[in-house]
Backbone as CSV, one residue per row, in Angstrom:
resi,resn,N_x,N_y,N_z,CA_x,CA_y,CA_z,C_x,C_y,C_z
1,MET,-5.447,20.488,-8.579,-5.649,21.389,-9.688,-5.008,22.865,-8.508
2,THR,-3.675,23.358,-8.629,-3.255,24.562,-7.959,-3.703,25.649,-9.029
3,GLY,-3.592,26.716,-7.647,-4.092,28.018,-8.294,-2.758,28.870,-9.194
4,PRO,-2.885,30.093,-9.267,-1.355,30.712,-9.455,-0.768,30.974,-7.614
5,GLY,-1.625,31.556,-6.608,-0.485,31.801,-5.173,0.489,30.051,-5.165
6,GLU,-0.260,29.224,-5.497,-0.202,27.623,-4.579,0.994,27.464,-6.067
7,GLU,1.094,28.014,-7.193,2.533,27.430,-7.981,3.219,28.740,-7.590
8,SER,3.447,29.472,-7.445,4.077,30.572,-7.124,4.873,29.958,-5.906
9,PHE,4.302,29.208,-4.570,4.910,28.927,-3.410,5.696,28.129,-3.724
10,ILE,4.614,26.717,-4.534,5.624,25.874,-5.384,7.466,26.065,-6.110
11,ALA,7.106,27.282,-6.972,7.823,27.529,-7.775,9.283,28.343,-6.831
12,ALA,8.660,29.042,-5.360,9.570,29.951,-4.884,10.503,28.530,-3.714
13,VAL,9.473,27.110,-3.382,10.746,26.511,-2.716,11.453,25.382,-3.293
14,LYS,10.917,25.670,-4.763,11.534,24.303,-5.647,13.243,24.670,-5.503
15,PRO,14.041,25.938,-5.985,15.357,25.807,-5.698,15.729,25.428,-4.143
16,LEU,15.196,25.462,-2.915,15.911,25.242,-1.982,15.436,23.552,-1.798
17,VAL,14.485,22.982,-2.679,14.343,21.408,-2.423,15.452,20.939,-3.553
18,ASP,15.819,21.553,-4.539,16.662,20.813,-5.614,18.241,21.459,-4.365
19,ALA,18.527,22.254,-4.126,19.782,22.530,-3.367,20.092,21.324,-2.698
20,VAL,19.148,20.762,-1.982,18.948,19.865,-0.776,19.185,18.326,-1.578
21,GLY,19.010,18.100,-2.752,18.661,16.805,-3.371,17.440,16.398,-2.679
22,GLY,16.493,16.859,-2.776,15.365,16.863,-2.391,14.288,16.169,-3.848
23,GLU,13.247,15.773,-3.448,11.988,15.279,-4.546,10.594,16.075,-4.241
24,MET,10.327,16.742,-4.894,8.424,17.190,-4.828,7.595,16.411,-5.177
25,LEU,6.645,15.669,-4.759,5.608,15.108,-4.493,4.079,15.441,-4.423
26,PRO,3.478,15.344,-4.929,1.823,15.783,-4.512,1.605,15.176,-2.709
27,PRO,1.217,15.904,-1.923,1.181,15.807,-1.086,0.566,14.357,-0.708
28,ASP,-0.544,14.042,-1.047,-1.396,12.792,-0.827,-0.343,11.601,-1.512
29,GLU,0.809,11.450,-1.832,1.782,10.857,-1.926,2.892,10.785,-0.843
30,ALA,2.526,11.627,-0.253,3.706,11.677,0.475,3.566,10.650,2.010
31,GLY,5.080,10.177,1.997,5.363,8.689,3.542,5.684,9.460,4.614
32,ARG,5.372,8.657,5.364,6.009,9.493,6.714,7.435,10.333,7.244
33,HIS,7.462,10.122,6.427,9.497,10.499,6.460,9.496,12.003,5.680
34,ASP,7.894,12.300,5.041,8.533,13.234,3.647,8.092,14.541,4.407
35,VAL,8.017,15.756,4.072,7.732,16.891,4.604,6.560,17.502,3.654
36,VAL,5.395,17.233,4.433,4.039,18.348,3.898,4.526,20.026,3.801
37,LEU,4.324,20.363,2.853,4.357,21.981,2.987,3.139,22.381,2.647
38,SER,2.770,23.691,3.880,1.180,23.737,3.178,1.531,25.636,3.339
39,TRP,0.609,26.076,2.751,0.328,27.038,2.426,-0.817,27.828,2.519
40,GLN,-1.492,28.892,3.432,-2.439,29.002,3.867,-3.547,27.997,4.125
41,GLY,-3.368,26.983,4.902,-3.979,26.320,5.329,-4.418,25.249,4.206
42,ALA,-3.569,25.043,3.136,-3.954,23.896,2.370,-2.663,23.113,2.043
43,ASP,-2.404,21.883,2.163,-1.350,20.496,1.627,-1.021,21.072,0.340
44,LEU,0.039,21.781,0.003,0.354,21.854,-1.269,1.278,21.187,-2.504
45,VAL,2.575,20.929,-1.223,3.497,19.682,-2.107,3.821,19.065,-1.122
46,ALA,4.234,17.892,-1.415,5.136,17.308,0.203,6.686,16.743,-0.458
47,VAL,7.874,17.120,0.501,9.210,16.724,0.303,9.694,15.693,0.579
48,ARG,10.180,15.071,-0.646,11.246,14.020,0.012,12.369,14.121,0.594
49,LEU,13.066,14.450,1.344,14.365,14.452,0.808,15.445,13.514,0.861
50,PRO,16.769,13.310,0.616,17.558,11.939,-0.014,18.008,11.698,1.608
51,ARG,18.521,10.522,1.645,19.111,10.008,2.615,20.161,10.390,2.409
52,LEU,20.639,10.320,3.740,21.734,11.367,4.091,23.635,10.709,3.183
53,ALA,23.428,9.931,2.677,24.501,9.230,2.041,24.457,9.975,0.980
54,ASP,23.337,9.821,0.557,23.171,10.687,-0.944,23.294,12.253,-0.617
55,SER,23.309,12.675,-0.200,23.193,14.087,0.012,25.050,14.830,-0.247
56,LEU,25.694,13.804,0.510,27.163,14.071,-0.029,27.237,14.055,-1.618
57,ASP,26.753,13.094,-2.085,27.210,12.666,-3.786,26.347,13.949,-4.270
58,HIS,25.148,14.465,-3.707,24.553,15.597,-4.105,25.337,16.328,-3.989
59,LEU,26.132,17.035,-2.950,27.152,18.232,-2.557,28.155,18.741,-3.596
60,LEU,28.498,17.305,-3.744,29.554,17.247,-4.723,29.322,17.173,-6.036
61,ALA,28.399,16.961,-6.212,27.773,17.120,-7.696,27.678,18.540,-7.921
62,ALA,26.753,19.208,-6.817,26.551,20.829,-6.942,27.712,21.448,-7.348
63,ARG,28.714,21.181,-6.404,30.138,21.957,-6.318,31.040,21.339,-7.446
64,GLU,31.030,20.556,-8.002,31.209,20.507,-9.441,30.876,21.282,-10.970
65,ARG,29.305,21.239,-10.388,28.423,22.076,-11.605,29.002,23.455,-11.325
66,ARG,28.860,23.808,-10.553,29.149,25.260,-9.814,31.046,25.524,-10.330
67,GLU,31.949,24.934,-10.021,33.035,24.788,-10.623,33.096,24.890,-12.317
68,GLY,32.420,24.026,-12.863,32.292,23.873,-14.750,33.754,22.700,-14.738
69,ARG,33.681,22.008,-14.038,35.106,20.949,-13.920,34.766,19.779,-13.055
70,PRO,35.339,18.302,-13.458,35.477,17.715,-12.704,36.186,18.569,-11.400
71,LEU,35.754,18.032,-10.118,36.758,18.411,-8.775,38.481,17.879,-8.992
72,ALA,38.563,16.754,-9.353,39.906,16.367,-9.377,40.771,17.168,-9.821
73,GLU,39.936,18.239,-11.037,41.320,19.145,-12.078,41.378,20.120,-11.379
74,LEU,40.837,20.592,-10.349,41.156,22.003,-9.364,42.647,21.776,-8.507
75,ASP,43.140,23.340,-8.541,44.542,23.196,-7.701,44.065,23.335,-6.068
76,ARG,45.391,23.111,-5.692,45.012,22.461,-4.161,44.648,23.488,-3.451
77,THR,44.398,24.865,-3.637,44.167,25.665,-2.962,42.060,25.454,-3.315
78,ALA,41.724,25.324,-4.472,40.520,25.192,-4.414,39.820,24.287,-4.122
79,ARG,40.843,23.015,-3.799,40.463,21.544,-3.130,40.371,22.284,-1.976
80,GLN,41.225,22.464,-1.175,41.178,23.208,0.256,40.053,23.668,0.632
81,GLU,39.382,24.827,-0.523,38.166,25.130,0.041,37.010,24.708,-0.204
82,VAL,37.121,23.587,-0.744,35.935,22.710,-1.160,36.053,21.698,0.007
83,VAL,36.947,21.051,0.306,36.882,20.826,1.917,36.349,21.022,3.133
84,ARG,36.785,22.731,2.941,36.577,23.828,4.014,34.695,23.585,3.848
85,ASP,34.232,23.985,2.747,33.047,24.217,2.498,31.911,22.793,3.014
86,LEU,32.573,21.662,2.510,32.029,20.120,2.895,32.165,20.423,4.338
87,GLU,33.388,20.681,5.037,32.898,20.322,6.735,32.380,21.285,7.191
88,ALA,32.132,22.336,6.627,30.602,23.764,7.248,29.787,22.886,6.627
89,ARG,29.470,21.994,5.989,28.188,21.577,5.485,27.739,20.224,6.637
90,GLY,28.937,19.558,6.887,28.963,18.507,7.744,28.879,17.325,6.958
91,ALA,29.824,17.334,6.047,29.951,16.134,5.090,30.798,15.172,5.623
92,PHE,31.625,15.568,6.818,32.561,14.226,7.131,31.569,13.680,8.594
93,SER,30.413,14.011,8.679,29.963,13.285,9.720,29.516,12.232,9.391
94,VAL,28.979,12.232,7.443,28.827,10.793,7.163,29.742,9.833,6.977
95,ARG,29.062,8.221,7.577,30.100,7.482,7.266,30.893,7.165,5.814
96,HIS,31.889,7.190,5.525,32.765,6.820,4.382,33.364,8.845,3.497
97,GLY,32.633,9.414,4.417,32.700,10.658,4.005,33.746,11.238,3.669
98,VAL,35.196,11.416,3.889,36.132,11.439,4.183,36.849,10.815,2.732
99,GLU,36.531,9.333,2.786,36.887,7.988,1.387,36.080,9.251,-0.200
100,THR,34.372,9.540,0.232,33.920,10.012,-0.998,34.787,11.004,-1.450
101,VAL,34.983,11.749,-0.642,35.376,13.363,-0.991,36.698,12.953,-1.637
102,ALA,37.840,12.632,-0.996,39.111,12.024,-1.698,39.320,11.597,-2.869
103,SER,37.724,10.626,-3.367,37.566,9.904,-4.449,37.400,11.394,-5.201
104,ALA,36.446,11.803,-5.303,35.999,13.069,-6.190,36.733,14.481,-5.936
105,LEU,37.809,14.377,-5.444,39.005,15.754,-5.668,40.048,15.210,-5.844
106,GLY,40.153,13.384,-6.330,41.281,12.917,-6.472,42.705,12.736,-5.992
107,VAL,42.555,12.915,-4.714,43.402,13.211,-4.043,43.398,11.789,-2.543
108,SER,44.175,11.876,-1.903,44.254,10.551,-1.186,43.547,10.762,0.471
109,ARG,43.076,9.837,1.399,42.395,10.258,2.550,43.170,11.041,3.527
110,PHE,44.700,11.205,4.001,45.149,11.524,3.694,45.467,12.658,3.827
111,THR,45.623,12.951,2.553,45.348,14.723,2.154,43.969,15.341,2.467
112,VAL,43.297,14.681,2.386,41.690,15.750,3.152,41.838,15.698,4.396
113,TYR,42.733,15.028,5.478,42.692,14.707,6.746,43.847,16.060,6.814
114,ASN,44.908,15.940,5.731,45.892,16.898,6.103,45.330,18.400,6.297
115,TYR,43.927,18.736,4.651,43.820,19.709,4.308,42.645,19.690,5.905
116,LEU,41.823,19.337,6.134,41.010,19.513,7.477,41.697,19.756,8.941
117,ASN,42.774,19.221,8.937,43.746,19.180,10.185,44.455,21.286,9.851
118,ARG,44.370,21.590,8.746,44.987,23.054,8.614,43.947,23.541,9.014
119,GLU,42.588,23.585,8.720,41.928,24.103,8.706,41.546,24.455,10.411
120,LYS,41.481,23.217,10.822,41.326,23.227,12.665,42.393,24.224,13.357
121,GLY,44.175,24.275,13.142,45.166,24.686,12.878,45.687,25.620,12.663
122,GLY,45.039,26.529,12.224,45.291,27.669,11.564,44.582,28.548,11.204
C-alpha cells in the first residue's frame, strides 16, 4: 500500500517512464535489468526499460503522435527535422535504424543518409 507522498512520487516519474517507453511494476517483481526507484528509504516502483530496438519504434510513434499524422505525410523540411531529432537521440546507432526511420518517413535509405549528411556538412 502506498501513501500520498509515494503516490505523488510515482505520478511524478510516470511521464519520464512513458517518454522512454518503459513499464512500471511493483519493486518485488523487478528483474536484474530493471531499475528500482526508491524514495525516503523505501523501494516504491521498478522500471523495466524497453529493448534498445523497441526504443526507436517508441520514438517514432511518439513523434507521430506529436505531429498528429503519419510521418510519411510530413513535408521535406519536417522530415529533415525528424531525422535531426532522431540523430540527436542516437536513433541511428541502433541496428537497422536508418531502414526503420526511412520506412516510417516514407523515403528511401538514401534520402535519410542525404538528410544526415546535409546536417553534418552544413
